N, C-alpha and C positions, 0 to 999 in steps of 0.2 A: 835431434837425438830424442828417441822415445823414452818416456818415463812411465812410472806407475800412475794409475788413475788418481790416487790420492795427491800426487804431486801437481797434476794439471787441473785439479778441481778447485774452483773458487770457494772462498769461505762460505758464501751463501748456499752453494750447492751442497757443500759438506754438511752444513747445518740442516738442510732439507733431508738429506739421507739420514742423518742422526735422528731427526724428529720422527721420520717414518719408522726407523728401528725402535725408537722409544715407545711408539704407539703399540707396536707388536709385542714389546716387552711387557707393557701394562696389560695387554690382552692375555698374555700367558699367565700372569699372576691372577687376573680376574677369573680365568677359566677354572683354576684350582680353588680359588677362594669362594666363588659364588655358585659354580655349577657342580663341581665334584664334591662328593661327600668326604668324610674323614678317610684317610688312606687305609686304616686297619680297624678291626673290631676285636675286642677281647671278650671271650665268653667263658664264664666260670662253670666248672663241672665238679660235682661231688660224686665220688665212686660209691657203688653199691656193694656191700659185702655179701658175696654169694658162697654157698656151700657146695663143695665138690669132693665127694667121698670115693670117687673111682680110683683105682690103683694107677692107671695110666693117666696121670693128671694132665689135662689141658691139651691132649694130643688129637683127640677125635671129636671133641665137643667144645663149642664156644658157649660161654655163659653170658646170657643177656640180662641186663639190669631191669628191663621192663618189656612190655609187649606180651603177645599171646604165649610165647615160649620162654617166659622169664625164668630165672633161676630161683632156687630156694634161698631166701634172704635171712640175714641176721640183723637184728636191730643194733646190737653192740657186742663187745667181746665178753661182757658178763654173761650174756645168753650163750655164747660159745662155750664158756667154762661150765655153765650149769648143764649143758647138753653134751659135755665131754667131746667137743669138736676141736681137733688139733689145729695149730696155726698153718700147717702144711695143707690143710683141707679148706682153707679160706682163699677166695679169689676176689680181688677188687675189680669190678667191671664198670667200664665207662662207655656209653654209647654216644657217638658223634654223628649228627648234631643232637640237640635236645628234641623231645617228642614233638611230632607234627611239623618238623622242619626237614629240609634237605640241604646237603652241601652242593656246591656248584663249581664247575671248572673256572668260572670267573673269579673265584676266590684265590686262585693262583698258587698259594702255599698254605701250609699249616705249621705253626710253631707252638709247642706245648711246654709249659713249665709246671713243676710239681711243688706242692706245699704239703708237708706232713703235719698233722695234728698229733703231737706227742705229749702225753700227760706224765707228770712226775709221780713216781711211786717208790717208796723206800726200798722195797725188795726187787725192784726192776729199774734201777737208775740208768740214765744215759751216760755212758762212759765218755771220757775225753777222746777226741779224734775218732769217734765212732764212724763206721761205714755200714751202709745198708745195701744189701744185695737184692736186686729186682729181677724176677723172672717175668719178662714182658712179651706179649704177643699182640700183633696188629692184624686185623682182617677187614675185608670190605665186602659189600654187595650193593647191587643197584635196584633191588626190589625187596620189599619187606618180607617176602615169602621165599626168597632164594636162600641157598646155603651160603655160609660165610666162606670166603676164600682168603687164605693166609697171605699177607704181604711180607711180614718179617717176624722173626722170633729171636730174642737175644737175652743173655744174662748180663746185666749191667751192675756196676758198683758206683755208688754215689757217696761222697763224704758229707756227713752231717755237721753243720755249723749252727749250733743252738746256744742260746743263753737263757738263764732262769733268774727272774728278777726278785725272787723271794728266797728266804732261808730254806734250805732243804731239810725240813722237819716234818713230823707227822701231820701237823696242821696244814702244811702246804700240799699234801697229797691231792691229786686231781687237777691241780693247776697245770696249764700248758706251758711248754717251752716256747720261746720265740725263735723260730728257725728260719734260716735263709731259704729263698726259693732255689730249687734244683733244676738244672736243664734236663728236659725229659725226651723230647722228640722233635724232629723237623722233617717235613716232607715238601719237596719242591713242586708238587702238582696236586690238584684236588680233582681227580678224574672220575670219582665215584660219588654216589649219593649218600651212602651210609658207611660209617667206620665203627669198629668195635675194638676196644683195648681191654685186655685181661692182664691183671698184674697179680703176681704171687710173691709172697715174701717167704722163701724157703728157710726153714730153721734146721740147723745141724749143730748141736752142742759140741760134738767131738771136733769138728772142723772150725768151730767158732763163727759159723755163718749166721748173721742176724742175731747175734748175742750181744747184750749190752746196748741196745738201741732204744731203750725206754719202752713205754707202753703206747703203741701207736693206736690212736682212736679212729682216725680217718685219713684218707688220701684225697687231696683236692688237686685238680688240674685247671689251668687257665689256658684256653686255646686262643691263639691269635691268627687271624687270617686277613687277607686283603679284601676290602670291600668291592663287591661286584660293580657298583656304580663308578668308583674311582678307576677300576681296571678299564672300563669302557672309555672313560675320558682319556686315560693314559694311552690306550691303543689308538684312539682317534688322533691324538697329538703326534704320535710316532708316524702314523700313516700320512698325515699332512706334511710333516717336516722332512720325511725321507726324500720325496721328489724335489723339494725345495733345495736341499743341500746338494743332491745329486746333479741337478741341472746347473747350479752355479759352479760346481766342481768341474763338470765337463766344459763349460764355457771358459772357466779360468785356464784350464790346461790347454785348450785349443788356442787361446790368445798367446800363450807362452810358446807353443810349437810353431806359430806363425813367425816368430822372431828368427833371425838368421844366426843368432848366437845360441849357445847352449844354456839351459836354465841354470840360474845361480842357486846356491845352497838354500837361501831363504825361501825362494820360490818352491823348491822341492819340499821343504819342511812344511810350508803352508798347505801344499797339495796333500802331503801325508796326513796332516791334521784333518783335512776335509775327509779323507778316506776313513780315518778312525771315527770321526763323527758320524759318517754314513753307516759304519759298522754298528754303532750303538742304535741308530735310528731305525734300521731295517726291522719292521714289526714282525719278527718270526714268532712273537708271543701269540699271534693269532692261531698258530697251529696247536698251541697248548690247550685250546678250547676243545679240540677233537682228538688229541693224542695224549697219552699218559707219559709226558716227558718230565721225569723227575729231575733231570739235570739242568733245567732252565735257570735255577738260582745260581748254580756254579757258572753257567755260560754267561749270565748277566754280569757276574763279578769279573769275569775275564774281559768282557767287552769294556766295562768301565775302567778296568786297570790299564788296558791298552790306550784308551783315550786320554786318561789323566797322565800317563807316562809320556805320551806324545805332546800333550799340552805343556807339561813342565819342560820338556826338551825344546819346544818351540820358543818359550820365553828366554831360555838361556841363549839360544842361537840368534834370536831376534836382537837381544842386547849386544851380543858379540859381533854381529854383522854391522852394527852401528857404532862400533868402537873406532873412533876416527884414527887413532895412532897405532892400531893393532895391525901388524903385517900378516899374521897367520889367519887368513880369512877364507871363506868359501870352500873350506874343507872340513868335513865332519870330524876327522881325526884331531883337528885342533881344539876340539871341545871335550876330549875324553875325560879330563879331570872333572868337568861339570856334569857331563851326562853319565859318567860312571856311577855316582851315587844313586841316580834315578834307576839305572838298570839293576843295581844290587838290591835296592829297596823294593822294587817291583817284584824281583825274583823271590825275595823273602816272603812277601805278602802272598804271592802265588802259591808257594810251598805250604804256607799256613792254611790257605783256603782249601788246598787239595787234601791236607791232613784232616780238615774238619768236614767240609761239605762233600769232598770227594769220597770219603769213607761213608758218609751218610747216604750215598746212592745205594749202598748195599745194606747198611744198617742204620735206619733213621733214628735209633735210640742212642747212637754214639755221640760222645762229646769229648773233645781233646782236653777239656778242662777238668775231667773227672779223676785223673791220675796225676801223681806227682811228676812223673816223667813227661807226660803230655803237657802239663801246665808249664814246666820249665822250658820245654821245647817251644811251646807257643809264645811264651814271654821272650825267649831268645830271638825268635823271628821278628816279633813286634819291636823289640828294643833296637835291633840292628836296622830295621826299616825306619824307626824314629830318628836314629843317629844320621842315617843317610839323608833323611828329609831336612834335618837341621843343617847339615853340611851344604845341601843344595840351596837352601834359602840364604845361607851366608854368602855363597858364590853369587847368587842372583842379586842380592842387595848390593854387594860390592860392584858388580857389573853395571847395575842401574846407576849407582852413584858416579862411576867413571864416565858413563855416557853423558849424563847431564853436566858433569864438570867439563868434559871436553867440548860439548856444544857451547857452553857459556864462554869457554876460553877462545874458541874459534870465532865467536861473534864479534871479536875485536877487528876482524878483517872486513866486516860488512861495510863500514863507512867508506872504504876505498872503492866500492863498486858504484856503477851507475845506479840511478834511482830505481829504474824498472827492475834491474837485476837484483838489487838489494831487497826490494819488496818481495820478489819471488822467493829468494832464499829465506827471508824472514818467515814467509808463509810455510816453507818446508819445515823449518825448525818448530814452528807452532804446531803443525799437523803431527810431527813425530812425538812431541811432548803430549799432545792431546791423546794420541793412541796409547801411549804409555800410561797415562792417567786413567783411561777407560779400562785398560787391563787391570790396574790396581783396584778400580772401582768394582769390577766384576768379581775379583777374588774376595774383596771385602764384603760384598753383598752375599756371597756364598757363605762366608763365616758368620756374618750377622744373622742371616735368616736361619741358619742351622742352630745357633744359640737361642734365638727367639722361639723356634719350634720346640726346643727342649725344655724351656722354662715356662712356657705358657700352657694353658689347659687344652690346647688344640683348636680352640675356636674363639672368636671375638664376637660380642654382641654390639651391633651398631644400629640402634633403634629397633625396627622390626627385622633388620637384616642380620644374618649370621654369616660370618666370614670364617671359613675353615683355614686356619693358619698353616697347618701341616700340609694340607693339599696344595695351598698356594706356594709353599716352599718348594715342593717337588716339581710342580708344573712351571713355576716361575724361573727357578734356577736351571731346569732342563731347557726351557725356551731361551734363557739368557745365553747359555753357551752355544746353542745353535745359531743365534743371532750374531754372536761374537765371531764364530768361524765363518759365517756368511759374509760379514763385514770385512774380514781379513781378505778373503778370496776376491771380493769385489774391489776393494780399495787398492790392493796390491797387485792386481792384474795389470799387465802392460797396457799403456794408453796408446791410442792411435795418433795422438797429437805429436808433433815434432817441433823442436825449437830451431829457429832460423839461424843463419850464420851471424846475424847481428848480435846473437846472444852467446857468442863464443868466448874464449878466454880473454880476447882483447877488450871486451866490454866490462870485464870484471875489475879492471884497474889494477891488475897484478901482473907480475912477470910471467912469461910463458912457462917457466920452471916451477911456478907456484899454482898449478892447477888445483882447484879446491875440490876435495872429495869428502864424502861422509864415511864410506866404508870400503866398498869392494874395489878390487883392482882388475876386474874383468874388462878387457879391451877389445871385444869382438866388434863387428861392423855396427851392430845396433847399440853397442856400448852399454854401460851400466845405467840403471835407472837414475833419475835425478836425485832421489833420496840418497843415493850413494855418492854424490858429487859435491860435497861441501867440506872444505876446510882441512885438507892435509897436504903438505908439500910432496909432490911426486918425485922431485929430483932427489937422488941419493948422493949426498955430497961427501 
């Protein structure tokens, strides 16, 4: 009877395969830690206050903060008051990047957050729950002497959350509030060399627009983009891993189709996991270097969501198919209670992502967190997804506990077997437990490295060597899950080896009605794999 490769592989060979995979895992971490630079770079920008006294504000002319055609500037608002320049005639201009630099498609995305410098003034205090209205426009060009082309224009509202650490007295005038950063803009591609942002703060006393927001001194932006060096390393990894997973996936499915029986559920799920991993690996990001594909961030989120939903489903089905006393097996419908929370949680996160990054495809200044309704809606989706995740892990922990309990209970039948058969089944149990522990180790490493990357400064100094922790996290974890999927398809592919008649039920030392099974009840010519053949009475008495 044919079994899976993991069942027919000796412990020595299994250790060799594990050692090879471990070497590749270490290489994946070292590529990010030693070769790749930090994943992202943050660049601070201070806006320049420009004067625009035209009636058709900001519709036909873009105001440049520097350069040959720079705008007429203001040092501060005291100068504006002395020159009788109204607030509606002031434009805050930011040029991206800084002088003598260029943006590059290798930067992949741009994320901007805003910080307002607001001074306390007795006759212009910042009221509680104040909202600031921003009239913002974004333009691009690829040559310093080309005309600016508009990308987006929007009127956005942001809530101000500020605190003042001193008593609000005359002596405290001029001191600044401590305000939270505000989400400002996100673009999913960097297809042009130069970008220009013009920000206006329109004031309308009658409508209460930008009234009671304090005395704004400056507008500062922090731009975050992916490092070009990290992008090249990331693309290289994807390009290398894509054929690796694709080849093992084709090999795996070919071995299954050579069997005379139909594929069992676990084999189908492993193949689906390989497809989802390949979907992530395909380096379509190469096209973003030559095309202005602003949807790449959303597309990347969808790809990751599909993979993780498939991975979580695999863990549930993997445990369920090894439940020795469970009769409802080899049918996906038997797992609707466990897979249901995964589907609901994934759908909620997808809707949340569409409400955020989906809208940003048309309006890069949009943020779902800027309104009460949007915040409540976003929190509702996240809470539902969190509840589903908790339910899933409760189901998973319970099933893992049941599997290990059943295996321990069925081990009492092993002494009745012949020595060769007993050693064989003991090896099967060891390999199953080993694979379960590897799965837990992969999940634990993902969580641990994520926490480490959040609490460290981003790099470690080791003598003269600098290790980029965040880059190592990305490349190492990405490589780890690829190796995990690779190992699953290799170890669980059908083996070409067969067991002779001397290893039939008679040699087990048990009655013919006590055929020992691990999980499935498939009885085609090729029969179930050996991992499925330990320790459940077949006879229904």
